N, C-alpha and C positions, 0 to 999 in steps of 0.2 A: 606477411599479412594473413589473418585468418579469414576463413570463408564465412559467408553469412551464416551457414548452417552451424559452424563452430560459434559464432556469436550469439545465435538464438539459443544454443545449449547453455552458454555462459549466462545469458539473461534469465533463462528458466532456473538455473541453479541459484543465481543471486536472489531471485524472487522467492523460491521455495526455502532457501537456506537461511536468510536473515528473517527476523521476526519483529524488528523495530523499524518504523517509518516516521518521517516528519510529515505531518498533515498541515497543508496550508489552506487557510479560509480567508474570507474577506470579513473583516470586522470594522464596521462603520466605514466602509469603503476603502480601507487600507489592508494590505496583506498581513497575516498573522500565521506564524508557524509554531507548531507543538508536536512533542513526541507522542507517538501512540503505537500500540501493538496492532498487528494486522494478521489476517488469515486469507490467503489467495484462494479463490474459488478454482474449481477444475476449468481448465481452459482459459484461465485469467480473464473470464467473463466479468469478474467483479473482485473486489478486495474488501473484506469485512472488518469492521472495527467495532469494539463494544465500548461504549462511552457514556459517561454521566451527563445528565442534562444540566448539571451545574458547570461543566467545563465550557469555556469560551468557544472552543471549536464546535461543540454541538449547538450551542446557541446560534452560532454563525451559520451553520448548515440548515438550521430551520429558517434563516432569513434569506440565505443565498446558497443554492445547492452546488454551484460551481466550486470545485476544490482542486487540489494538486497534492500528490504524495511523492515523497522522495524516499528511495531506498538506496542504501549505500553499503558496500562491502565493508565490514568492520575493519577498523584501522589496525593493521598488524605491525606497526612501527616501521614500515619501510621508509627509505630516505625520501621518496617523492610521493606523498599522499595523493597527488593529483592522478597517479596511475591506478587508483582504486577504482573498481567498477561502481557505476550507479546508474540509476534509472529515475526519471521524473515521469509521473503518470497523471495526466489531466483527466477530469471527469466530473461526474455529477452523483451527489450523495442523495440516497434515498433511505429513509427510515424504515426498517422492517417492523411490521406490526405483529402483535400476539406472541405467544409463546413459541419458541424455536428449539425444540428439544434435540433434533439432529445436529443443528448448528452449535448448540450449547455443548454437547458432547465433542464435537470437533475442536471447539475453542478450548476446552478444558484439556483436551489431549495435548494440544500445543502449549497451553498456558496453565498448567495445574494450580499454580499459586494464585490464580485469579478467581478461584471458586468463591471467595467472599463477595465479589462483585454482583454475583447472582442472587445474594441475599438482600441486596439493596435495591429499593424500588426505583431509584433514579437512573439505572443503567439501561441501555437498549443497543440493539444491533443496528448498524447502518451499513449499507452496501454502497460502495464506490464503483460505479459503472465507468469504465475507461472510455475516453473519447480519442486520446492519442497518447504517445509517449516518446520520450527522448532517451536513448540508451547510450552511455558512454562507457565502452568496453576497454579503453585504455588510450594511450596517446594516438590521436589521428583516426580513432575507430568510433565514430559517432553515428548512430543510426536513428533517423526519425521514423516512427512507426505509427501506422493507423491503429485503431482498436483491433481490427481484423489481423493485422500483421502481429500485434502483441499476442493474440490469441494463438496463431500459428506457432509461435515461439514456445508456447506451453507444451507442445507434444515433443519437444527436443529433449 
């Protein structure tokens, strides 16, 4: 069995290493999940997404800021995919206002092919502020985390 510190390091590596999440919103009272790109903030204080106002998830976040993000280890073809690490993060979505030049630079460093989206007027940054998380590090290794505990994992 791995120590909590080792699990924290695995969670930090997962969040920093993956680039794709599934973002779940409430659409007309029912859950709806869609793929999105994300950028974790330092200290995992927030997770940033750059989304089009035409996307359903963006429309949903305007109506109801409660969201969830699921980040999973990329499937590597192993016999039992349930042993892949994954984390579900619940939080609140907040639209960032105005020009965000530093954030844009960080985004393009992580996603250089997304440059075209900054030429389109309908894209904006949203910040998902975590309230809690559930990390599955492998069989029988499940950790329920507060936002503060999630933040502590970022230093691992």
